[in-house]
C-alpha positions in Angstrom: 2.3 -8.3 10.9 6.3 -7.1 10.2 6.6 -6.0 7.0 9.2 -4.5 4.9 9.3 -1.6 1.9 11.7 -2.6 -0.9 13.5 -0.2 -3.4 11.3 2.3 -5.1 9.7 2.1 -8.5 10.2 5.1 -10.9 7.3 6.1 -11.9 8.0 7.8 -15.2 4.8 8.0 -16.7 3.9 9.1 -14.0 0.7 6.6 -13.2 -2.1 7.2 -10.7 -3.4 5.4 -8.1 -6.3 5.1 -9.9 -4.9 4.4 -13.4 -2.4 1.6 -11.4 -5.7 -0.1 -9.7 -7.3 -0.4 -12.7 -4.2 -2.2 -15.0 -3.3 -4.6 -12.1 -6.9 -5.5 -12.3 -6.9 -6.1 -16.0 -3.7 -7.3 -16.4 -1.8 -8.5 -13.5 -3.3 -12.0 -12.6 -3.0 -12.5 -16.3 0.6 -11.4 -16.0 1.4 -13.5 -12.7 -0.5 -16.9 -14.4 1.4 -17.3 -17.3 4.4 -16.7 -15.3 4.5 -18.8 -12.9 1.8 -21.7 -14.4 -0.9 -21.6 -12.4 -3.8 -19.9 -11.9 -3.7 -17.8 -8.8 -6.7 -16.2 -7.6 -6.2 -12.5 -6.7 -7.9 -9.8 -4.7 -7.4 -5.8 -4.9 -8.0 -2.9 -2.4 -7.6 1.0 -3.1 -8.0 4.0 -1.2 -6.4 7.3 -1.8 -2.5 6.7 -3.2 -2.2 3.1 -1.8 -3.8 0.0 -3.3 -3.4 -3.4 -1.2 -2.9 -7.1 -3.0 -3.9 -10.6 -1.1 -3.8 -13.6 -2.6 -6.4 -15.5 -0.8 -5.8 -18.4 -1.3 -1.7 -19.1 0.4 -1.8 -15.8 2.2 -4.3 -14.3 4.8 -4.1 -10.6 4.9 -2.9 -8.2 1.9 0.9 -9.9 0.7 1.9 -6.6 -0.7 1.1 -2.7 -0.5 1.9 -0.1 -3.4 1.7 3.3 -2.7 1.3 5.4 -5.3 3.1 9.2 -5.2 4.0 11.4 -8.9 7.3 10.6 -9.1 7.6 6.6 -7.4 5.8 3.4 -6.7 6.8 1.9 -3.3 6.1 -1.8 -2.4 5.7 -2.9 0.9 5.9 -6.8 1.5 3.4 -7.5 4.1 3.9 -11.5 4.2 7.5 -12.2 5.6 6.4 -13.1 8.3 4.3 -16.2 7.1 5.0 -19.4 6.2 4.4 -19.2 2.3 7.9 -18.0 0.0 7.0 -15.0 -1.2 9.9 -14.4 -3.3 8.2 -15.4 -6.8 5.1 -13.5 -6.6 7.1 -10.6 -5.5 9.4 -10.3 -7.6 6.6 -10.6 -10.8 5.1 -7.9 -9.0 8.0 -6.3 -9.0 8.8 -6.8 -13.1 5.0 -6.0 -13.1 5.3 -3.0 -12.2 8.4 -1.7 -13.4 6.6 -2.3 -16.8 3.7 -0.2 -16.1 5.4 2.5 -14.6 8.4 3.0 -17.0 
C-alpha cells in the first residue's frame, strides 16, 4: 500500500503519544462526525510513538498513521490507493490534531 506523509504539525503543548491516543479515543469521533454530519466508526491502535487511525466501514486498513515526537506530529495517509476519497477525513484529522497540539 502506497503512503504519503503530510507537512508536520507543531507539537506545541507538547503531547505524548499516550496523551494524544486518549484524546483521539475520547474526542475525535464526535468531532469528525459532527463536521461531516455522519456516524463513522473509528478504530485506533497505539504502539510506542505511533498511532494508527482506521475507518473500517470505508477503508480496510489503517487510513492514517500519526507519529508523535516532542516537536511534531507527523501524519501519513496510508489510503491513497483506495477507491474511497479520504480528503475530507484527512482535512478533519489535520484540523483536530492542529487544535489539540497547539
